[in-house]
Structures are given as structure tokens and as C-alpha cells.
C-alpha positions in Angstrom: 76.1 3.6 -32.8 73.6 4.6 -35.5 74.0 8.2 -36.8 76.8 8.9 -34.4 77.4 12.3 -35.9 75.0 13.7 -33.3 76.6 13.7 -29.8 74.8 14.5 -26.5 76.7 17.5 -25.2 76.0 16.7 -21.5 78.3 13.6 -21.6 80.5 13.7 -24.7 81.2 17.4 -25.6 85.0 18.1 -26.0 84.3 21.7 -25.3 84.0 23.6 -22.0 80.5 25.0 -21.4 81.8 28.6 -21.8 83.2 27.8 -25.2 80.1 26.1 -26.5 77.8 27.9 -28.9 74.1 27.1 -29.3 74.6 24.8 -32.2 77.1 22.7 -30.1 74.0 21.2 -28.4 73.5 19.0 -31.3 76.1 19.4 -34.0 79.9 18.9 -34.3 82.4 20.0 -36.9 84.1 17.3 -39.0 87.3 17.9 -37.0 85.6 17.4 -33.7 83.9 14.2 -35.0 87.3 12.8 -36.0 88.7 13.6 -32.5 85.7 11.8 -31.0 86.5 8.7 -33.1 83.3 9.0 -35.1 83.5 7.2 -38.5 81.3 8.6 -41.3 79.8 6.3 -43.9 82.4 7.3 -46.6 85.3 6.5 -44.2 83.6 3.3 -43.2 83.3 2.2 -46.8 86.9 3.2 -47.7 88.6 1.9 -44.5 86.6 -1.1 -43.6 84.0 -2.3 -46.1 85.8 -2.2 -49.4 89.3 -3.5 -48.3 87.8 -6.4 -46.3 85.0 -7.6 -48.6 85.9 -9.2 -51.9 83.2 -8.3 -54.5 82.8 -11.9 -55.5 81.2 -12.5 -52.0 78.6 -9.8 -52.3 76.1 -12.2 -53.9 76.0 -14.2 -50.7 74.4 -11.3 -48.8 72.8 -9.2 -51.5 70.4 -11.9 -52.4 68.1 -12.9 -49.5 67.3 -16.3 -51.0 71.0 -17.1 -51.3 71.7 -15.9 -47.7 68.8 -18.0 -46.3 70.0 -21.1 -48.0 73.6 -20.5 -46.8 72.3 -20.0 -43.2 70.3 -23.2 -43.3 73.3 -25.1 -44.5 75.1 -23.9 -41.4 72.3 -25.0 -39.0 71.0 -21.5 -38.3 67.3 -20.7 -37.8 65.7 -18.6 -40.4 62.1 -17.4 -41.0 59.9 -19.9 -42.9 59.5 -19.1 -46.5 55.8 -19.2 -47.6 56.6 -18.5 -51.3 58.8 -16.8 -53.8 57.0 -14.9 -56.6 59.2 -14.8 -59.7 57.0 -13.6 -62.5 54.0 -11.3 -63.2 51.6 -14.2 -63.6 52.1 -15.3 -60.0 52.0 -11.6 -58.9 48.2 -11.8 -59.5 47.9 -15.0 -57.4 49.5 -13.9 -54.2 46.7 -15.2 -52.1 47.6 -18.7 -53.2 50.9 -18.4 -51.3 49.1 -16.8 -48.3 46.5 -19.5 -47.8 46.3 -20.2 -44.1 48.7 -17.3 -43.2 47.2 -14.1 -41.7 50.5 -12.6 -40.6 53.4 -12.4 -43.0 56.2 -10.2 -44.5 56.7 -9.5 -48.2 60.2 -8.2 -49.2 62.3 -7.9 -52.3 65.1 -10.5 -52.4 67.6 -7.8 -53.5 66.3 -4.8 -51.5 68.2 -2.5 -49.3 67.6 0.1 -46.6 64.2 -1.4 -45.7 62.7 -0.4 -49.0 59.9 -2.5 -50.3 59.2 -4.4 -47.1 55.5 -4.9 -46.3 54.7 -6.2 -42.9 51.2 -7.6 -42.3 49.9 -8.2 -38.8 46.5 -9.8 -39.4 43.6 -10.2 -41.8 40.2 -8.5 -41.3 37.6 -9.7 -43.7 39.2 -9.6 -47.1 41.7 -6.9 -46.2 45.1 -7.1 -44.5 46.2 -4.9 -41.6 49.7 -3.4 -41.1 51.2 -3.0 -37.6 50.3 0.7 -37.8 46.6 -0.2 -38.2 46.5 0.7 -41.9 44.4 -1.6 -44.0 45.5 -2.8 -47.4 43.4 -4.6 -50.0 44.5 -7.8 -51.8 44.8 -5.6 -54.9 47.3 -3.4 -52.9 49.3 -6.4 -52.1 49.3 -7.6 -55.7 50.5 -4.1 -56.8 53.2 -4.1 -54.2 54.5 -7.5 -55.4 54.4 -6.2 -59.0 56.5 -3.2 -58.0 59.0 -5.6 -56.4 59.3 -7.7 -59.6 59.8 -4.5 -61.6 62.9 -3.7 -59.5 61.4 -0.6 -57.9 63.1 -1.4 -54.6 66.1 -3.5 -55.7 69.8 -2.7 -55.8 70.5 -1.0 -59.1 66.8 -1.1 -60.1 67.2 -4.6 -61.6 64.2 -6.9 -61.9 63.7 -8.9 -58.7 61.8 -11.6 -56.9 59.3 -11.1 -54.1 59.9 -13.2 -51.0 57.0 -14.0 -48.7 58.0 -15.1 -45.2 56.7 -16.0 -41.7 56.4 -12.9 -39.5 58.8 -13.5 -36.6 57.4 -12.8 -33.1 60.3 -11.6 -31.0 60.7 -11.9 -27.2 58.2 -9.8 -25.2 61.0 -7.8 -23.7 61.9 -6.5 -27.1 58.4 -6.0 -28.5 57.6 -3.9 -25.4 60.3 -1.5 -26.7 58.9 -1.4 -30.2 55.7 0.1 -31.6 53.6 -2.8 -33.0 56.6 -4.0 -35.0 59.4 -6.6 -34.8 62.6 -5.2 -33.4 65.9 -6.7 -34.4 69.5 -6.6 -33.2 72.3 -5.6 -35.6 75.8 -6.8 -34.7 78.7 -5.3 -36.7 81.5 -7.8 -37.2 85.1 -7.2 -38.2 87.4 -10.2 -38.9 85.4 -12.5 -36.6 85.0 -10.1 -33.7 81.8 -8.3 -32.8 82.7 -4.6 -32.5 79.4 -2.8 -32.2 75.7 -3.6 -31.7 72.4 -2.0 -31.6 68.7 -2.8 -31.2 66.5 -1.3 -33.9 63.0 -0.7 -32.6 60.1 0.3 -34.8 57.9 3.4 -34.4 54.5 4.4 -35.7 56.3 6.3 -38.4 58.3 3.3 -39.5 55.1 1.3 -40.0 56.3 -1.8 -38.2 59.7 -1.9 -39.8 63.0 -1.7 -37.9 65.0 0.2 -40.5 66.4 3.5 -39.3 65.9 5.2 -42.6 62.2 4.6 -42.3 62.0 6.2 -38.8 62.9 3.4 -36.5 65.1 4.0 -33.3 68.7 2.8 -33.0 69.5 1.8 -29.5 73.2 1.2 -28.8 74.1 -2.0 -26.9 77.3 -2.6 -24.8 79.1 -5.5 -26.5 80.5 -6.9 -23.2 77.2 -6.9 -21.2 74.3 -6.8 -23.8 72.9 -3.8 -22.0 71.3 -0.8 -23.9 73.3 2.4 -23.3 72.1 5.1 -25.7 69.3 5.7 -28.2 69.1 7.8 -31.4 66.0 8.8 -33.3 66.3 10.8 -36.5 69.9 11.7 -35.5 69.0 13.0 -32.1 69.6 11.3 -28.7 66.5 10.1 -26.9 65.9 8.2 -23.7 62.2 7.1 -24.1 60.3 5.7 -27.0 58.4 8.5 -28.8 55.2 6.5 -29.1 55.3 4.2 -26.1 56.9 6.5 -23.5 59.0 3.7 -22.0 62.7 3.9 -21.1 65.1 2.6 -23.8 68.2 2.7 -21.6 69.5 0.1 -19.2 67.6 -2.9 -20.7 69.4 -6.2 -20.7 69.2 -8.1 -24.0 68.1 -11.7 -23.6 70.5 -14.6 -24.5 73.3 -12.1 -25.4 76.0 -14.7 -25.6 73.9 -16.8 -28.1 73.3 -13.6 -30.2 77.1 -13.0 -30.4 77.7 -16.6 -31.3 75.2 -16.4 -34.1 76.8 -13.2 -35.4 80.2 -15.0 -35.5 78.7 -17.9 -37.4 77.3 -15.5 -40.0 80.7 -14.1 -40.6 82.3 -17.5 -40.9 79.6 -18.7 -43.4 80.0 -15.6 -45.7 83.8 -15.1 -45.5 83.3 -11.4 -45.4 85.7 -9.4 -43.3 83.3 -6.7 -42.4 79.5 -7.1 -42.2 76.4 -6.3 -40.2 74.4 -9.2 -38.9 70.7 -8.7 -38.2 69.2 -11.1 -35.7 65.5 -11.3 -34.5 
């Protein structure tokens, strides 16, 4: 589960009601979290990520161009690439790559945490419109690409490339749970086995992006059934979408067995022992 350091007391509290204090409604001590089996990010890195992932394999997943090429080699479906901008000269000619495409996504090839991703829903006149309804000018797009090339969003701040892709349109069942954005499913893999999964749904705050750090919702999925079981927004349990008002719990994910198989294939193609696979 995303941000599992926040536990709903009605169902998971290890304390009796008489022993609970007001802050136990939302917070737990480190000892209580360990007793509940919650793994923090530092323990995750020390116990699972670092011992199971040789550094020589990082390039396969830290570079989106490399990852896409590898996935295509293994017969997986990836978003169509409209163009790759590699130098400042092309940064001023973005519209050349966008000719005939009104909806698209621009992202840094080495970005992380959802930083630097610009999602465009349509074009109105000369301007582009984000899922939130915000308009951006062609100059804004060019500036954003220039910032990507300068490494503003990349791992380690190194110079980067800007990747322009087809904007994937997910199944209606999932878009109904997401505010004008494309939700995705993250499956956490450990040595070939799916161990956790969640649906990441965008909100008005996240501006059409499904990254939790940008304000999206993490919705836990039962691995065996593909049914949503719990949702977290900004570290707090929720049951309905804050913008849409619809229930987030008890929703069956479509083609669940296929999703799990795709996650297994991703682990096999990278050789990493521990990784998160994002599927849309």
C-alpha cells in the first residue's frame, strides 16, 4: 500500500479503544508500525531494493528510451513515440514533432517521481490544454522541453532528453475513477512474484498525472482477486474520490491475470530482483 504509515484505526489499530489517544486516529509509533508489518522506505531500500538489484542493471529502467526498446524486444505494447528531442535546436521546433497530434505526453527520459511530465489533452486554437483545463502556449511547451534538456527533472540533475509520446487512453472503468487523467496500475515484483499492487488515480491537484507525490490517490489492490480494497490520499485513508465523489473500494480491475503476466514479463526482461511495474 502507498504511504502505509497511516493506518485506519477502525480496522487495524493494535490498541484497545480505552488505550487510544487522539493522535492514534491517524498516527503510529515506529514500534507499532513494525508490529503491523509496515516497511518504511529506508528499510525497503536496505532489505529489498539494494540486495536484489545489481547496479549494472539500473540503466535498463532509469532510461525510458532503453526501457521501451527492451519491452518492444519482448513483444510488449508500449506508447507510440512521436519524437525524442535531444538538443536545444530541436527544443524550439517542438511543433514539428507534434504535427497531427493534439493529445500527447512530454516527459524526461531520466525523470523520477513524476517530475517534468506534461500531459496535454487537446489543442484549442494555437494553445494546448492540460487535463485540469489549464492552457499552455507553444512557448510554454518549448520552455518546458528546454528545462528537461537542462536536467531540471532528471536523476542527479544531469542533462537529459525529452520524450514525446502518444497519450494512452485507459479503460473507461479506470478513467471513471480518475480526474481527467490516465490512471495506471503499479505491481511490485519480488523475484518473479507479484507481492503488492495499487491503482494510481489522478486528481485535479495532480494535474492529470498519476504520481502520488503530485497529489494522486493510491488505491490498494488485492493480488489474488484484482479487487480494490483501500485508498490513500496524502497519507490519509479515503473511500471516495475527492473530486469525483465516487467510491474507490470494491472495484474489480479488468484483465487482472493479463496485468500480472505483463508484470512478470517486465521482471524477466530486466533481471532485477525487486521492481515496480507500471501498467496502463
